[in-house]
C-alpha positions in Angstrom: -30.7 -64.8 187.7 -29.0 -64.1 191.0 -25.3 -64.6 191.2 -23.6 -65.3 194.6 -20.4 -63.8 193.1 -20.6 -60.0 193.6 -17.8 -59.4 191.0 -19.8 -61.1 188.1 -19.3 -60.6 185.2 -15.7 -59.6 185.8 -14.3 -63.1 185.5 -16.0 -64.3 182.3 -15.1 -61.0 180.6 -11.5 -61.3 181.5 -11.4 -65.0 180.7 -12.8 -64.3 177.3 -10.2 -61.7 176.6 -7.6 -64.1 177.8 -8.8 -66.6 175.1 -8.5 -63.9 172.5 -5.0 -62.7 173.5 -3.8 -66.3 173.7 -5.0 -67.4 170.3 -4.4 -64.3 168.1 -0.6 -64.7 168.0 -0.7 -68.4 167.6 -0.5 -68.7 163.8 2.8 -66.8 163.4 4.4 -68.6 166.4 3.3 -71.8 164.8 4.8 -70.9 161.4 8.0 -70.1 163.3 7.9 -73.5 164.9 8.2 -72.0 168.4 7.1 -75.1 170.3 7.3 -73.7 173.7 5.3 -70.5 173.0 2.7 -72.4 170.9 2.2 -74.9 173.8 2.0 -72.0 176.2 -0.7 -70.2 174.2 -2.7 -73.5 173.7 -2.5 -74.3 177.4 -3.6 -70.8 178.6 -6.1 -70.4 175.8 -7.9 -73.7 176.2 -7.8 -73.5 180.0 -9.3 -69.9 179.9 -11.9 -71.1 177.4 -13.0 -73.9 179.7 -13.1 -71.6 182.7 -15.0 -69.0 180.8 -17.7 -71.4 179.7 -17.9 -73.0 183.2 -18.2 -69.7 185.0 -21.3 -68.9 183.0 -23.0 -72.3 183.1 -22.5 -72.8 186.8 -22.8 -69.2 187.9 -25.4 -69.9 190.6 -26.0 -73.6 190.5 -24.3 -77.0 191.0 -26.6 -79.0 188.7 -25.0 -81.7 186.6 -26.5 -80.4 183.3 -23.6 -81.1 181.0 -21.8 -84.3 182.0 -20.0 -84.9 178.7 -18.7 -81.4 178.7 -17.5 -81.9 182.3 -15.7 -85.1 181.3 -13.9 -83.2 178.6 -13.2 -79.9 180.5 -11.9 -81.8 183.5 -9.3 -83.4 181.3 -8.4 -80.1 179.6 -7.9 -78.6 183.1 -5.5 -81.4 184.1 -3.5 -81.2 180.8 -3.5 -77.4 180.5 -2.5 -76.7 184.1 0.6 -79.0 183.6 1.0 -77.7 180.1 1.7 -74.1 181.2 4.7 -75.3 183.3 6.0 -77.7 180.6 5.8 -74.9 178.1 7.9 -72.8 180.3 10.4 -75.7 180.7 10.5 -76.1 176.9 11.2 -72.3 176.5 13.9 -72.3 179.2 15.5 -75.3 177.6 15.5 -73.5 174.2 17.0 -70.4 175.7 19.7 -72.5 177.4 20.6 -74.2 174.2 21.0 -70.8 172.4 23.2 -69.6 175.3 25.6 -72.5 174.8 26.1 -72.0 171.0 29.1 -69.7 171.4 28.4 -67.9 168.2 27.4 -70.9 166.2 24.0 -71.8 164.7 22.2 -75.1 164.9 22.5 -77.5 162.0 19.2 -78.6 160.4 19.5 -82.0 162.1 20.1 -80.4 165.5 17.1 -78.2 165.0 14.8 -81.1 164.2 16.1 -83.1 167.2 15.6 -80.0 169.5 12.1 -79.5 168.1 11.2 -83.1 168.8 12.5 -83.0 172.4 10.7 -79.7 173.1 7.5 -81.2 171.7 7.8 -84.2 174.0 8.3 -81.9 177.0 5.5 -79.5 176.0 2.9 -82.0 174.9 4.0 -85.4 176.0 4.3 -84.7 179.7 0.8 -83.2 180.0 -0.6 -86.2 178.2 1.3 -88.5 180.6 -0.1 -86.7 183.6 -3.6 -86.9 182.2 -3.2 -90.7 182.0 -1.6 -91.0 185.5 -4.5 -89.0 187.0 -6.9 -91.8 186.2 -5.0 -94.0 188.7 -6.0 -91.6 191.5 -9.4 -90.5 190.2 -12.2 -91.6 192.7 -15.2 -90.4 190.8 -16.3 -88.9 187.5 -15.7 -85.2 188.3 -16.6 -82.4 190.7 -18.8 -79.4 190.2 -18.1 -76.2 192.2 -20.7 -73.5 192.2 -19.4 -70.3 190.4 -16.4 -72.4 189.2 -17.8 -75.3 187.2 -16.4 -78.7 186.4 -13.2 -79.7 188.1 -11.1 -83.0 188.1 -11.6 -85.2 191.2 -8.5 -86.5 192.9 -8.3 -89.1 195.7 -6.2 -87.7 198.6 -3.5 -90.4 198.8 0.3 -90.5 198.8 0.1 -91.8 195.2 -1.7 -88.6 194.1 1.2 -86.5 195.3 3.6 -88.6 193.3 1.5 -89.1 190.1 -0.3 -85.7 190.0 0.4 -83.0 192.5 4.2 -83.0 192.2 4.5 -82.2 188.5 4.2 -78.3 188.6 6.8 -78.1 191.4 9.2 -80.6 189.8 8.9 -79.0 186.3 9.3 -75.5 187.9 12.6 -76.6 189.6 13.9 -77.9 186.3 13.1 -74.6 184.6 14.8 -72.8 187.5 18.0 -74.9 186.9 18.0 -74.2 183.2 17.4 -70.5 183.8 20.3 -70.1 186.3 22.7 -71.7 183.7 21.2 -69.6 180.9 21.8 -66.4 182.8 25.3 -67.4 183.6 26.0 -68.3 179.9 24.3 -65.2 178.7 26.5 -63.0 180.9 29.7 -64.8 180.1 29.1 -65.0 176.3 27.3 -61.7 175.5 29.4 -61.1 172.3 28.8 -64.7 171.0 25.1 -64.4 171.7 24.9 -61.3 169.6 26.4 -63.2 166.7 23.8 -66.0 167.1 21.0 -63.5 167.3 22.1 -61.7 164.2 21.9 -64.9 162.3 18.5 -66.0 163.8 15.6 -63.8 162.7 13.2 -65.6 165.1 15.4 -65.0 168.2 16.4 -61.3 168.4 18.0 -60.1 171.7 14.8 -58.4 172.6 12.7 -61.5 172.1 15.3 -63.5 174.0 15.0 -61.2 177.0 11.2 -61.2 176.8 11.1 -65.0 176.8 13.4 -65.1 179.8 11.1 -62.7 181.7 8.1 -64.9 180.8 9.9 -67.9 182.1 10.8 -66.2 185.4 7.3 -64.8 186.0 5.7 -68.1 185.2 8.2 -70.0 187.3 7.9 -67.8 190.4 4.1 -67.9 190.2 3.2 -71.5 189.2 5.8 -73.3 191.3 4.7 -71.7 194.6 1.1 -72.3 193.5 1.9 -76.0 193.1 3.5 -76.0 196.5 0.5 -74.3 198.0 -1.9 -76.9 196.4 0.1 -79.6 198.0 0.0 -77.9 201.4 -3.7 -77.4 201.2 -4.3 -81.1 200.2 -2.1 -82.4 203.0 -4.3 -80.5 205.6 -7.0 -83.1 204.9 -6.7 -86.8 205.8 -4.2 -88.5 203.5 -5.8 -92.0 203.0 -4.0 -95.2 202.0 -4.1 -96.1 198.3 -5.9 -99.3 199.1 -8.9 -97.3 200.2 -9.4 -96.1 196.6 -10.8 -99.4 195.5 -13.5 -99.0 198.2 -14.5 -95.5 197.2 -14.0 -95.3 193.4 -17.3 -94.8 191.6 -17.2 -93.3 188.1 -20.9 -92.8 188.1 -20.6 -90.4 191.1 -20.3 -86.6 190.8 -19.6 -84.5 193.8 -21.6 -81.2 193.9 -20.0 -78.4 196.0 -22.0 -75.2 196.7 -20.2 -72.0 197.0 -21.0 -71.7 200.7 -19.1 -75.0 201.3 -15.9 -74.4 199.3 -15.7 -70.8 200.5 -16.2 -71.8 204.1 -12.5 -72.7 204.8 -10.0 -69.9 204.1 -7.1 -71.9 202.5 -9.4 -74.1 200.4 -11.2 -71.0 199.2 -7.9 -69.5 198.2 -6.7 -72.7 196.4 -9.9 -72.8 194.3 -9.8 -69.1 193.4 -6.0 -69.2 192.5 -6.5 -72.2 190.2 -9.5 -70.4 188.7 -7.4 -67.3 187.9 -4.1 -68.9 186.9 -4.9 -69.3 183.1 -6.2 -65.7 182.8 -3.2 -64.3 184.6 -0.8 -66.3 182.4 -2.5 -65.3 179.2 -2.2 -61.6 180.1 1.4 -62.0 181.1 2.2 -63.4 177.7 0.3 -60.6 176.0 2.2 -58.0 178.1 5.6 -59.4 177.0 4.7 -60.2 173.4 1.5 -58.3 172.5 3.3 -55.0 172.0 6.4 -56.2 170.3 7.2 -55.0 166.8 6.6 -58.4 165.2 3.2 -58.6 166.9 2.2 -55.2 165.6 3.1 -56.3 162.1 0.9 -59.3 162.4 -1.9 -57.3 163.9 -1.8 -55.1 160.8 -1.8 -58.2 158.5 -4.8 -59.5 160.4 -6.5 -56.1 160.1 -5.9 -56.0 156.4 -7.3 -59.5 156.0 -10.5 -58.5 157.8 -10.9 -55.4 155.7 -10.6 -57.4 152.5 -13.0 -60.0 154.0 -15.6 -57.3 154.6 -15.0 -55.6 151.3 -13.1 -52.6 152.6 -9.8 -53.4 150.9 -10.2 -50.7 148.2 -10.5 -47.8 150.6 -8.0 -44.9 150.3 -6.8 -45.5 153.9 -5.0 -48.7 152.6 -2.5 -46.7 150.5 0.0 -46.6 153.4 -0.1 -50.4 153.9 3.0 -52.1 152.4 2.4 -53.9 149.2 2.4 -57.6 149.2 5.6 -59.3 148.0 
């Protein structure tokens, strides 16, 4: 098999590792009801998984050999790409709320309400965008050689309102929350220390790491969203009425690598979207994969694996803390 991508298999290897580092911490974040981080891991993990599979199947061809998979993966790409930014918004909102507590903890009712709002932001908005995309979808999907299945979008003004604007709009909302959070954090450092001391799931170290994650994601994905809009507007923006003349959900557009790589900006846009989930997964791992709570859970996972494979009685397990 000849691959036109000279870097192969670099991408699928890194994409697979991105899936692993996204999903390994998920159980303990889920138990802690960290909606924003759970949504972030799901978005980056599922997105990376789809891109990993696609990069292998369509390494050197544009054959429509898995149409049902393409139907599913195109929707995952839409939802997950927006989900990364909405996860960041949910995290920045959570951090802002903590910064305004002035030394007080949330009541159980406030915690439930806050969890519900964050869930709507993190999961509801991506589902909404997936539904809105159908309005500006001209065909079933596209297949890019080396990249795989991608959602198809009709280039009309409605597409910018219903689909393209979301990463930029959500990024701006995260930016506003982050500015006020930094201000509150600076003005109420002592009060924040009191809240952190009463909240085992939000230590000062974890708070700062979440802030860094928000800033890195915000200053990467928001410009990427703007870049996608700029690239799209370079082509002819057609009236929405033309969609009824071109829509055909039996049609699949096949794009060889020589075509999508021919124009510099289009090439950059495709490659950037291809690498975004992998980059975001590793950013999360850098901030949280080496934290003390992560190391404890790695040891627990290691102990479970040793017991599963019958190695639990080895002498090396004597230093492992006894179960409570």
